[in-house]
C-alpha positions as CSV (number, residue, x, y, z in Angstrom):
1,M,157.0,244.6,96.4
2,S,159.0,242.3,98.2
3,K,158.4,238.7,98.8
4,L,157.5,239.3,102.4
5,G,154.9,241.8,101.4
6,D,153.3,239.4,98.9
7,M,153.1,236.7,101.5
8,L,151.5,239.1,103.9
9,V,148.9,240.2,101.5
10,K,148.1,236.5,100.7
11,E,147.7,235.7,104.3
12,V,145.4,238.6,104.9
13,W,143.2,237.5,101.9
14,I,143.2,234.0,103.2
15,L,142.2,235.1,106.7
16,A,139.5,237.4,105.3
17,G,138.1,234.6,103.2
18,F,138.1,232.3,106.2
19,L,136.3,234.9,108.3
20,A,133.8,235.5,105.6
21,F,133.2,231.8,105.3
22,C,132.7,231.4,109.0
23,L,130.5,234.5,109.5
24,F,128.4,234.1,106.4
25,P,128.4,230.5,105.4
26,S,125.2,230.6,103.3
27,Q,126.7,233.4,101.1
28,A,130.0,231.8,100.9
29,L,128.6,228.5,99.4
30,P,126.9,228.5,96.1
31,V,123.1,228.5,96.5
32,E,121.0,226.4,94.1
33,T,117.8,228.2,93.2
34,A,114.6,226.1,93.4
35,P,112.4,225.9,90.4
36,R,109.2,227.9,90.7
37,I,106.2,225.9,91.9
38,T,102.7,227.0,90.8
39,D,99.7,227.2,93.0
40,R,98.2,224.3,91.2
41,E,101.1,222.1,92.0
42,I,100.9,223.2,95.7
43,V,97.2,222.3,95.8
44,E,97.9,218.9,94.2
45,K,100.6,218.1,96.7
46,L,98.4,219.2,99.6
47,T,95.6,217.0,98.3
48,R,98.0,214.1,98.1
49,L,99.2,214.8,101.7
50,E,95.6,214.9,102.9
51,E,94.9,211.6,101.2
52,G,98.0,210.1,102.7
53,Q,96.9,211.4,106.2
54,K,93.5,209.9,105.7
55,A,95.1,206.6,104.6
56,L,97.4,206.7,107.7
57,G,94.4,207.5,109.9
58,Q,92.5,204.5,108.4
59,R,95.5,202.3,109.0
60,I,95.8,203.4,112.6
61,E,92.0,202.8,113.1
62,D,92.4,199.3,111.5
63,T,95.4,198.6,113.7
64,N,93.4,199.8,116.8
65,R,90.4,197.6,115.8
66,R,92.7,194.6,115.3
67,M,94.3,195.2,118.7
68,E,90.9,195.5,120.4
69,E,89.8,192.3,118.7
70,G,93.1,190.7,119.9
71,F,92.5,192.0,123.4
72,K,89.0,190.7,123.4
73,A,90.1,187.3,122.1
74,L,92.9,187.3,124.8
75,S,90.4,188.2,127.5
76,Q,88.1,185.5,126.3
77,R,90.9,182.9,126.4
78,I,91.9,184.1,129.9
79,E,88.3,183.8,131.1
80,E,88.0,180.3,129.5
81,G,91.3,179.3,131.2
82,D,90.0,180.8,134.5
83,K,86.8,178.8,134.2
84,A,88.7,175.6,133.4
85,L,91.0,176.2,136.3
86,N,88.0,176.9,138.6
87,L,86.4,173.6,137.4
88,R,89.6,171.7,138.1
89,I,89.8,173.3,141.6
90,D,86.2,172.4,142.3
91,D,86.8,168.9,141.1
92,T,89.8,168.6,143.3
93,N,87.9,169.9,146.3
94,R,85.1,167.4,145.6
95,R,87.6,164.6,145.4
96,I,89.2,165.7,148.7
97,D,85.7,165.8,150.3
98,E,85.0,162.3,149.1
99,L,88.3,161.1,150.4
100,K,87.6,162.7,153.8
101,Q,84.2,161.0,153.9
102,D,85.7,157.6,152.9
103,L,88.4,158.0,155.5
104,G,85.8,158.9,158.1
105,Q,83.8,155.8,157.3
106,R,86.9,153.6,157.4
107,I,87.8,155.0,160.8
108,D,84.3,154.4,162.1
109,E,84.4,150.8,160.8
110,L,87.8,150.3,162.4
111,R,86.5,151.7,165.7
112,Q,83.5,149.4,165.6
113,T,85.7,146.4,164.8
114,L,88.0,147.4,167.7
115,L,85.1,147.7,170.1
116,W,83.7,144.3,169.0
117,G,87.2,142.8,169.4
118,L,87.5,144.3,172.9
119,G,84.0,143.1,173.8
120,V,84.7,139.6,172.7
121,M,88.1,139.6,174.5
122,F,86.5,140.8,177.8
123,A,83.7,138.3,177.4
124,G,86.2,135.6,176.9
125,M,88.2,136.7,180.0
126,F,85.0,136.8,182.1
127,A,84.0,133.3,180.9
128,L,87.5,132.1,181.8
129,V,87.3,133.6,185.3
130,G,83.8,132.1,185.7
131,F,85.1,128.7,184.5
132,V,88.1,128.9,187.0
133,I,85.7,129.8,189.9
134,W,83.3,127.0,188.9
135,D,86.2,124.6,188.5
136,R,87.6,125.5,192.0
137,R,84.2,125.0,193.6
138,S,83.6,121.7,191.8
139,A,87.1,120.6,192.7
140,L,86.8,121.7,196.3
141,A,83.4,120.4,196.9
142,P,84.5,116.7,197.4
143,A,87.3,118.0,199.8
144,V,84.8,120.1,201.7
145,R,82.4,117.1,202.0
146,Q,85.3,114.9,203.1
147,M,86.3,117.5,205.7
148,E,82.8,117.8,207.0
149,G,82.7,114.0,207.3
150,L,86.0,114.0,209.2
151,R,84.7,116.6,211.6
152,E,81.6,114.7,212.3
153,R,83.7,111.6,213.0
154,E,86.1,113.6,215.2
155,E,83.1,114.9,217.2
156,K,81.8,111.4,217.6
157,L,85.2,110.1,218.6
158,E,85.6,112.9,221.1
159,A,82.1,112.2,222.6
160,A,83.0,108.5,222.8
161,L,86.3,109.2,224.6
162,K,84.6,111.5,227.1
163,E,82.0,108.9,227.8
164,Y,84.7,106.2,228.3
165,A,86.8,108.6,230.4
166,H,84.0,108.5,233.0
167,K,84.8,104.8,233.4
168,A,88.6,105.0,233.0
169,P,90.2,107.6,235.3
170,E,93.6,107.4,233.5
171,L,92.0,108.4,230.3
172,A,90.2,111.3,232.0
173,E,93.4,112.6,233.3
174,S,95.0,112.4,229.9
175,L,92.1,114.2,228.3
176,K,92.4,117.0,230.9
177,K,96.0,117.5,230.0
178,M,95.2,117.9,226.4
179,G,92.3,120.3,227.2
180,L,89.6,118.1,225.8
181,L,87.8,117.7,229.2
């Protein structure tokens, strides 16, 4: 055969081997045979698996129990914190109420002080007005008495002039001009 024919045959065998490897990979690779296991070994292994499952179940239950205890402790801490917060809020509200009462009392005291101050001020003003009126009357009383004295004197003088005017005609004429007769 020629060289070309030999190459061709080689390529066909390589292609056939490649196809066999792709189509039947388990048969193309060497298979290792497993040692024979007896029924007793199977039962022992199943027993160990069941024991492992029981141990896993116990661990899960323990974990669940610890988680429940943790949740209970957390709930208790939250409740205690809530109670403490409520106590603080109640204390704050009580202090606010006390401050409101104290402020109300101070406002009432201030109002009373203001009313007393206004009362004293108005009483002082009325006393001052009364004093001024009394002072005016007491100051005017001598002037009024003097004025009354002068009037009486004027009336007496006028009466005397009228009487003398009957004896003196010139005086009578003068008094007529002035409108006194």
